[in-house]
C-alpha positions as CSV (number, residue, x, y, z in Angstrom):
1,M,-4.3,8.3,13.2
2,Y,-1.7,7.1,15.7
3,V,-4.4,5.9,18.1
4,E,-6.1,4.0,15.2
5,S,-2.8,2.4,14.0
6,S,-1.4,1.7,17.7
7,G,-0.2,-1.9,17.9
8,R,-1.2,-2.6,14.3
9,I,2.1,-2.1,12.6
10,V,3.7,-5.5,12.7
11,D,6.9,-7.2,11.8
12,A,6.8,-9.2,8.5
13,G,7.3,-12.4,10.5
14,R,4.0,-11.7,12.3
15,V,1.9,-11.6,9.1
16,S,-1.1,-14.0,9.5
17,E,-1.6,-17.0,7.3
18,G,-4.0,-16.3,4.4
19,S,-3.4,-12.6,4.5
20,T,-4.3,-10.1,1.7
21,L,-1.8,-7.4,1.1
22,L,-2.7,-3.9,0.0
23,V,0.1,-2.3,-1.9
24,L,-0.4,1.4,-2.4
25,G,0.8,2.9,-5.7
26,S,3.2,5.7,-6.3
27,L,5.3,7.2,-9.0
28,V,6.1,4.9,-12.0
29,Y,8.4,5.9,-14.8
30,D,7.6,6.1,-18.5
31,D,9.9,3.2,-19.3
32,G,7.5,0.9,-17.1
33,T,9.7,0.6,-14.0
34,P,8.5,1.6,-10.5
35,G,9.9,4.5,-8.6
36,D,11.8,4.1,-5.4
37,Y,8.9,4.1,-3.0
38,V,6.6,1.7,-5.0
39,R,9.5,-0.6,-5.7
40,G,10.2,-0.9,-2.0
41,R,6.6,-1.7,-1.3
42,L,6.5,-4.3,-4.1
43,D,9.8,-5.9,-3.0
44,T,8.4,-6.2,0.5
45,A,5.2,-7.7,-0.8
46,A,7.0,-10.2,-2.9
47,Q,9.1,-11.2,0.2
48,L,6.0,-11.6,2.3
49,Y,4.3,-13.7,-0.5
50,R,7.3,-16.0,-0.6
51,T,6.8,-16.7,3.2
52,G,3.6,-18.6,2.2
53,R,1.4,-16.5,4.5
54,V,-0.1,-14.2,1.7
55,D,-2.9,-15.4,-0.4
56,R,-3.5,-12.3,-2.4
57,I,-1.9,-9.0,-3.2
58,I,-4.1,-6.0,-4.2
59,N,-2.1,-3.5,-6.3
60,S,-3.9,-0.2,-6.0
61,G,-2.9,3.0,-7.8
62,N,-3.8,5.3,-10.7
63,G,-4.4,3.2,-13.7
64,S,-4.5,6.0,-16.3
65,E,-2.0,6.2,-19.0
66,D,-1.1,9.7,-18.0
67,A,0.1,8.4,-14.6
68,G,2.1,5.4,-16.2
69,N,-0.7,2.9,-15.2
70,E,0.7,2.2,-11.8
71,P,-1.1,-1.2,-11.3
72,A,0.2,-2.6,-14.6
73,V,3.8,-1.7,-13.6
74,M,3.3,-3.0,-10.1
75,R,1.9,-6.3,-11.5
76,A,4.9,-6.7,-13.9
77,H,7.3,-6.2,-11.0
78,L,5.6,-8.6,-8.7
79,E,5.5,-11.2,-11.5
80,A,9.1,-10.7,-12.4
81,A,9.9,-11.4,-8.7
82,G,8.0,-14.7,-8.7
83,V,4.5,-13.8,-7.5
84,P,2.0,-15.8,-9.7
85,P,-0.5,-13.7,-11.8
86,E,-3.6,-15.4,-10.1
87,A,-2.4,-14.0,-6.8
88,I,-2.4,-10.5,-8.0
89,V,-5.4,-8.1,-8.2
90,D,-5.2,-4.8,-9.9
91,D,-7.1,-1.7,-8.8
92,P,-6.7,1.0,-11.3
93,E,-8.9,3.4,-9.4
94,G,-6.8,3.7,-6.2
95,Y,-6.3,7.5,-6.8
96,D,-5.4,8.1,-3.1
97,T,-5.0,6.2,0.0
98,A,-8.7,6.5,1.1
99,A,-10.0,5.3,-2.2
100,S,-7.6,2.4,-2.1
101,C,-8.8,1.3,1.4
102,R,-12.5,1.9,0.4
103,R,-12.3,-0.1,-2.8
104,A,-10.4,-3.0,-1.2
105,H,-13.3,-3.4,1.1
106,E,-16.2,-2.5,-1.2
107,D,-15.0,-3.7,-4.6
108,F,-12.5,-6.5,-3.7
109,G,-14.2,-7.9,-0.6
110,A,-11.4,-7.4,1.9
111,D,-12.5,-7.3,5.4
112,A,-9.0,-7.6,6.7
113,L,-5.7,-6.9,5.2
114,V,-2.1,-5.9,5.6
115,V,-1.1,-2.4,4.1
116,V,2.4,-2.3,2.7
117,T,3.9,1.1,2.6
118,Q,6.8,3.3,4.1
119,D,6.8,4.2,7.8
120,F,5.7,7.8,7.4
121,H,2.6,6.7,5.5
122,L,1.7,3.6,7.5
123,P,-0.3,5.1,10.4
124,R,-2.5,7.1,8.1
125,A,-3.0,4.2,5.7
126,I,-4.1,1.9,8.6
127,A,-6.5,4.6,10.0
128,L,-8.0,5.3,6.6
129,C,-8.6,1.5,6.1
130,R,-10.1,1.0,9.4
131,D,-12.3,4.0,8.7
132,A,-13.4,2.2,5.7
133,G,-14.4,-0.8,7.5
134,V,-11.3,-3.0,7.1
135,D,-9.4,-4.6,10.0
136,A,-6.2,-3.3,8.9
137,R,-2.6,-4.0,10.0
138,G,0.5,-2.7,8.3
139,V,4.1,-3.8,7.5
140,V,6.8,-1.1,6.9
141,A,8.1,-1.3,3.4
142,E,11.8,-1.2,2.3
143,C,12.9,2.1,0.9
144,D,16.2,2.7,-0.9
145,C,15.2,6.3,-1.3
146,P,17.1,9.6,-1.4
147,A,17.1,11.0,2.2
148,W,15.7,14.4,1.1
149,T,12.6,12.7,-0.4
150,V,12.1,10.7,3.1
151,V,12.2,14.1,5.0
152,R,9.8,15.7,2.5
153,N,7.4,12.9,2.8
154,H,7.5,12.9,6.8
155,I,6.8,16.6,6.5
156,R,4.0,16.2,4.0
157,E,2.4,13.5,6.1
158,K,2.6,15.7,9.3
159,V,1.5,18.9,7.8
160,F,-0.8,18.1,5.0
161,A,-1.9,14.5,4.4
162,G,-2.5,13.7,8.1
163,P,-4.9,16.6,8.8
164,K,-6.7,16.0,5.5
165,A,-7.3,12.5,6.5
166,L,-8.5,13.4,9.9
167,L,-11.0,15.8,8.3
168,S,-12.3,13.2,5.9
169,A,-12.6,10.7,8.6
170,V,-14.8,12.9,10.8
171,G,-16.6,14.6,8.0
C-alpha cells in the first residue's frame, strides 16, 4: 500500500485542474449532521472546489437509512458550503473503500481522481483505487477529531484494514 501510494499524496495546492474528488463516507448522525471524520473530508473537498480546480465531487458511502444515508448528508453539507448541486454525484453503494474506488471507475467513469480522507486512511484508499484501475492521488483531509479516535484508527489501519486490503488486492 505504501509503495502504491508513494508520491501520490499531494498538497491541496497541487491538485490538477479539472479534478474529480472521491470523498469517502463515514459516520453520520441521526440529526443529519456529519461526524468528525466525514465533516473534515467534506470541508477539505469544499475548500478544494473553491480553488476552481475541481469539476466533480463523488460522495461515496452507505446510502441505507439504517446508516443515516451518508451520501445525502454529505451532499447537504457540501451544498451548505457553497458547492453547486450539479457538481456533486452521490454513490449510495460505497459500503467500503474498495467498493467506492471500483464504483468511481466502473459506474461513474472516473479514470483519475483525488481521494479525500484522513492521513491514516489515505495510503490504503489510494492503493485500492489504483487496484480498481483508477489513477489515484490523495489529499489529507482536515480532522478536528478526538485524539483517542485518531490513535484507534491508526491501529485499525495497521492491524486490520491494511492486511485485509492487501489480501483482496492479491486475491
